N, C-alpha and C positions, 0 to 999 in steps of 0.2 A: 400526588402519588399515581393517579391514573395516567397522567401524561408520561411518567416514567415507565409504566407498564407498556404503554403504546409504543414507545421508542426503544424498548429494551433490546430487541434483536439487533438493531443497528449500533446502538451505543455499546453493547457488549463486544461487538467486533472491534470497534475503535479502541476501547479500553484494553481489550486483550492484546491488540497490536502494540499499544504503548507498553504493556507489561512485558511482552516478548522482547521488545527493543531494549527496555531497561535491564531485563534479565541477561540478554546476550552480551550487552556492553559491560555490565557489572562483572560477569564471570570472565569475559574475554580480557578485560583490563586487569583483573586479578592474575590471570594466567600470564599475561604479558609482563606484569610486575615481577612475579615469582620466577619465571623461567627465562626472562630476557632482560628487563630493565635493571634488576638488582645484580644478577651474575655478570652482565656485560657493561655495567656502568664504567668500569675502569678503562674499557676500550674506547669509550666516547670522549674520555678526557674530562675537561672542566665542566662540560654540559651534562655529565652523567647524573649528577645529583638533581639537576633541573628536570631531566627526563623522568626520574623516579617521582619527583614532586608532581609533575604534570599527569603521570599515569595514575597516581593516587587520587588526584583531584577529579579526573575523569571517572574513575571507579566510584567515588563517593557521590558525585552528581547522578551517575547512572542508577545507583542504589536509591537515591531519593526518588527518582522517577519510577523505579520498580516498586518501591514501597507505596508511593502515592497511587500508582495504577492498580496495584493489587488490592489496596484498601478500598478504592472506589469500586472496583469490580465486585469484591466480596460484599460490600455494603449494598450495592445495587441488586445483586443476585438474591441476597437475603430479603431485601425489601419486597422484591417481586414474588419470591417464594411465599413469604408470609401473607402478602396481599391476595395472591391467587389461590392459595390452598387453605388459608385459615389456620395454619400452624402457629404455635406460640414461638416467639423468638428463641427461647431457650432450646426448643427442640430443633429449630432450623439451623442453629449454630453447629449442631453435631453432624450436619451434612458433609459429605466427602470434600466438596469444593471449598467449604468454609474452613475445614481443618487444614487442607493443603494450603489455602491462602494465608491462614494464620501462621503456619510453620514458615512459609516463605518470608513473610513480613518479619518475624522474629529473627530468623537467620540473617536476613539482610541488615537488620539493625545491629546484630552482633558483628557482621563483617564491616559495617560502617565504623564501628568503634575500634575494631582491630587495626584498621588502616592508619589509625593515629598512634599506634604503639611504635616504639623505637627498637624493640627487640625483634630484629628482622628474621632471625632463624626460627624462633618459636612462632611468631605470627605467620610466617610463610606456610608452615604445616597446617595451622588452623585456618588460614585463608583458603587453602586448597580443599580441606574437608568441608568448610562452610560453603564453598562454591558447589561442591558435589551435592550437598544437602539442598541448595537452591534448585539445582537441576532435577533432583529427585522429586522435590515438591512440585515443580513445574510439570513433570511427567504425570503426576497424579491428577492433573486437570485436563488430560487429553482423551481421545477416543479409546486408547488402550485400556483404561480403567473399566470401561463398560463392556469389554469383550469377555466372552465366556471361554471360547476356545483359544488356545495359544496365548493366553494373557501374559504369561511371564516373558515370552519371546517378544511380544509387542511392546511391553514396558521397557525391556532392555534396549530394543531398537530405537524407541522414542528417546530414551535417555542419551544414547549414543548420537542420535540425530541432533539433539539440542546441544550436546557437547561440541560436535563438529561445527555447528553454526556459531557457537560462542567463541571458540578458540581461533576461528578464521575471521568471520565478519565482525564479531564482537571485539576483536583485538585491533581492528584497523584504526579506530579513532586514536588509540594510544600510539600506534605506529605513525600516524600523520602528525600528531603532536611532537613526537620525537624527531621526525624529519624537519620540522620547523625550527628546531634548535640549531641546525646547520652542523658544521664541524668537518673533520677530516673525512674525505670520501673513502679512504681505506677502512676506517672504523665503521662507516655506514655500510660498506659492503659486507662486513662481518655481521653487523646487526641485522641487515636486510636478509642475509643468508639464514640467520637463526629464525627470523620471523617467517621466512619462506618455508622452512622445515616445519614450523608449527602449522602453517597454512596447509601444507601437504597432509599432515595428520588430520586436519579438519575436513579436507576434501575427501579423503579416503573414508572417514567416519560418516560423512553425509551420504556418499554414494552407496556404501555398504548398507547403511540403515534404510536409505530410501528404497533400495531394492526390496528389502524385507517388507517394509510398510506397503509398497505398491502391490506386492503379491497378495498380502492379506487384506488390504483395504480396497483395492480396485478389482483384482482377481481375474480380469479378462480384458482383451483389447476393446470389446464392445463397450465395456463400462468406462474405458479411458476417454471416450469421446461422447458417450451417451448419457453421462451423469454429470451433475455439477461438480462433484468431488473430483472426478477424473479430469474435467476441463481445467479446474483450478490447479490441480497437480501438474498438468501440462504447462500452464502459465509459469508455475514455479520452476519447472524444468528449463523453460526458455531463459528465464532470468539467471538460473544457475549456470547455463552455458555461457551467457554474457559475462558473468563473474569469473568463470574459468578463463575466458579469453583475456580479460583484463589482468587476471592473476598471472597468466603466462607472460603477458607483456611486461608486467612489473618484475617478474623473475629474470627476464632477459635484460632489463635495465639494470638490475642489481649485479648481474654477472658482468655487465659492461663497465661498471665503475672501476676506475683505476686509482691507485694510491696517490692522488694529487688533490690538493685543497681546492683547486679551481674547477673541479668537476661538478656540474650542476645536477641537482637531484629534484629540480622543479617538476619535471615530467613524471617522475615517480610519485611525487606528492599528489599531482593532479589526477592521475589514474586511480590512486588510492581513494581520493575524495569521491570519485564516481563509483568506485567499488562499494563504499559504505552507503552511498545513495541507493544504488540498486539493491543492496543487501537489505536496507530498511524497507524498501518496497516489497521485497520477497517476504519479510517478516509479517507485513500486513496481509499479504496473500495467504500466509500460513494461518493467520488469525481468522480469516474468513472461512477456512476449511473447518473450523470448529463449529460453524453454524449449519453445516450440511452433513447428512449421514454419509458414511463411507459408500463408495460405489457398489461394493459387493452386497450391501444390504438393500439397495434399491433395484429390486428385480422387476418391478412394474414401472410403467411410464418412462422407460428409457427412450432416448432419441436414437433412431437407426441412422446408419450411414446414408441410406437412400434419402431419408427426410432432410438430412443436413445438405446433401447435394441439391435436392429439389428446392430447398429454401434459399440457397445461395446462388442458384442459377441466375445470371444477370437478366434483368428486365428493364424496360424504359422507366426512368424515375418518375415519381408522381409530383407534378408541379401545380396541380389544381386541388384546392382544399374543399372538403365537404362543408356544408353549413353547420354552424355551431349548434343550432336547434336539433340537428339530426343525430347528435351524439347521444349515447345511452342515458347519461345522467340528466342532461337538460331535458330530454324527452320525457324521462320518468318524473322529473320535478314538475314539468308542465302538467302532466297527468294528475299528480298529487295535488297541485294547486287548484286544478279545475274541480276535483272531487271535494276538496276542502271548501271551495267557494260555494259549491252546490249545497253543502250541509251547514254552511256558516260556521265552520270550525277552523282552527289554526292549522295551516298545512304542515304535513310531516316532511322532514328533510329527506331527500332522496339518498344522500350519503353523508355520514358523519365521520370526519377525519379521526383516525385513531380509535374508531368504534369496534375494531376487531373484525369487520367484514370487508371483503374486497369489493371494489366498485364494479358495477356492471359494465360490460363492453359489447359493442356491436361492430358491424362492418364499417360504419362511419368512424368509429374510434380508431380502428386499425388504419384506415385511410388518413385520418388526421395525424397519427403518429408517423406514418411513412412520409407524409408531406413535410412534417417538421424536420425529420432526419435528412431528407433529400435537399431541402433548402439550406440546412446547416452545412451539408457537405459542399454546396456551392460556395458558401461563405469561406469555409476552410480551404478549399482549392484556390480561391482567389487570393487568400492570405498567403498560401504557400508560393503561388506563382509570383506575386509581387515581392515576397521575401527573396526569392531566387533572383529576380531582376535587380533588386537592391544589392544582393550579394555579388552579382556580376558587374556592378559599378553604376547602375542607373540611379542617380541621385533622387530623381522625382519619385521613385518607388519607396523612399524611406518612410513614407507616411502609412505603410501597410498596417501598423498596429491599430489604426483608427477603425479598421474593419471589425475588430473585436467588439467595439461599442454597438455596432449594428447587430452582430450575432447575439450579444447579451440581451438587447432589447427584444429581438425576435423570440428568443427562448423564454424570456420573462413573460411575454404576452401569451405564448402559445403552448408551452410545455405542459401546463396543467389547466386545461380549459374550464374545469369545474370550479376553479378558484378565482379570486379577484386578480385582475380587473375584468375578466371575461365572464366568470361564473358568479354564483351566489355565495360561495364560501368565502369568508373574510380572510385577509392576509394572515392574521395571527392564528386563527383557527386552522388554516391550511397547514401550518408548520407542525401540527400534531401528526401529520402523515409523513412517514419516513421517506417515501419517494419524492414528495413535494419538497421536503427539507433538503434532500440531496440535489434536486434541480436548482433550488435557490442558491445552494453553495457553489454550484458550477457557474451560475450567473455572476456571482461575486468574483470568482476567479477570473472570468473573462474581463470584467471591468478592471481588475488589477493588472491583467496582462496589458490592456490598452494603455492605462495611465503610465505605468512604469516603462514599458518598452518604447512607447512613443517618445517619452522624454529622453530615453537613451539614444534613439535614432536622431533626435534633434540636437543632441549634445547639451541638454539642459541638466544633466546629472553630474554633480560634483563628487558625491560620496561613492566610492567603488562598490559598496555593498548593494546600492540601489540597482546596479547593472545586473546583479545576480537574482533579483526578484522574479523576473520573467522565467528563466530556466528552472528556478526552484519551484515556483508555483505550477509550471507545466508538469514537472515530475510529480508533484503532489497530486495534481489533477489525475494523472495516469494511475497513481496508486489508489486514489479515491474511487476511480471507476472500477477497479477490481472488487471493491466492496459494494458497488451499486446493485440494488435489487429492484425488481419490478413487481407491482401488486397485481399479479395475474393468478387466477385460481388454477388454471390448467398447467400442470407441472411441465409437460412437454413443451408447451408454448413458451413458458417462462425460460426454460433452458435454451430453446432455440434463439430467443432474443438475447440472452446473456452470452451465448456463443459468439454473437457478432460484436459484443462489447469487449471481449477479452483481447482481440487484436488491436482494438482502439486504445485500450489501456496500455498495452505493451509498446505501441508506436508512440503514444504520448510520453511515456516514461523515457523512451529512447531519445525523443526530440529534446526533452528537458535536459538530460545529461550530456547530449551532444553539444547543445548550446553552452552549457556550463564549461565544457572542455574548450570550446572556441574562445571563451572569455578568459579562461584561467591559464591556458597554455601560452608559452612564449611563441612569438611568430615563427612559423615553420610549416612543414608539410602536415603535421598532425592538426594544427590549428585550421589550416585550409580545408582539410578533409572534414573535420567536425563542423565547419561553417556551412558545408553543403549537405551534411547528413541530416541535420535537424529540419530544414525546410522540406527535404524529401520525405521525412517522416510525417510532416504535416500534410503533404500531398497524399500520402497513403491513408491518413485519417480521413481526409475529404473523400477519397474514392470509396473507402469502406462505408462512410455515411451515405454516399450517393447510391450504393447498391443495397442499402438496408431494406429488409422486408419483414413483415409480420404475418404474411399470409401467402 
């Protein structure tokens, strides 16, 4: 139970992200079914019934994810609440988050059952009402509930925001499944036009509600870059723009379809795949917003524009590491060991992972971290340049994924010097610390990058899905970096560091989905452009790392 309390903050973001994804796809699939798949089934011809079946299947699986995520979130929050406050379980169940979670679970179960009914007219009305109830329950777990002023406005804006995300991004999986069924291009032009209209409604809903929420939750330009809430909102805005560009591209493709059976809709499908990928990343960014206070509430410890410019002014990278013994924790541990030896007592641990206290840091720790980032930047730049050479036709450069093994080993050894193998904290005990756990996750990702992409470059992969592991994990890594946090007591310093990680996350996500497009598109200009975009994104990541500073 104590371990759960230790990891609560990070786990709550991940589980909340899963819940948001399940909620959006559940509601989006239901709306796709009610307003497109059923009414337009006759236009698609023989595949109309199959499209309905696919949409129902997607909705039901999404509801399983929603129910599982909401149950896990509610149980974890109740366990932490009971453990930390001493409340009885019966009293804790009456908390707002528990009631909202229970309502969402019950309604999702009802929707799951309704999707099996054959009476389409009656169930369509109930499905829409149930979807509205799910969104309403989801609204009751957001910042809007805790507001005193303009609470009704914020609740309404949050509801509209979630509705817009559901009808647009949440409906894309059903649209992709429908496109896979093929059929007459004239029919798909009508279906695509209908879905585009639904997406326009979603875009308008998101933009209108986002404006309201930004005014109330951020409040000023200074808070938009000087607080964690403002920075994460900016990251969401960047991804929203990318989604809009993809949506415009799909809209133009739909309009270009002609009533001929041989017209290809492959490009439309591939863009839609990337749309849902970026959309899911955006959902996890939204989940991370729930862990930080609105920018308007953080009037102290804001980062000023001058501090951002000063911190990001280029300086020569640090390529010389301080001694391990000079770091704060090893130095403190050595002092405690000496005191214990003098009194013949068992030495006290300088730092206990998950103990609720942040580790001490000194100038050597800052230098150690900068050294790690700068050398990691050199690794990534080398990977990017070799990938570009390989892209240009240099066969000898095809072994560039091997560089990921070196980067993984470097980070495993140096990212957390207080833990094994360099420090006194054992490997298993170190996993109680959220920051260490995240670092280990990124090391595993790098090893997977190397294994799968190297095999792809050598032509040793027979199953097509294996070629997609690298781009998918790259995109996941970018999304995970958006939720990455640092154990630093100084709020300003923590935000200044996380400001440098946001562009890394966005560039990583862009690299992953560009590589995905390169692999999934048919040969042509789009594939060639995507083939150069992702190594350029890697180069940007390397340059960002090379300019990283903590002081």
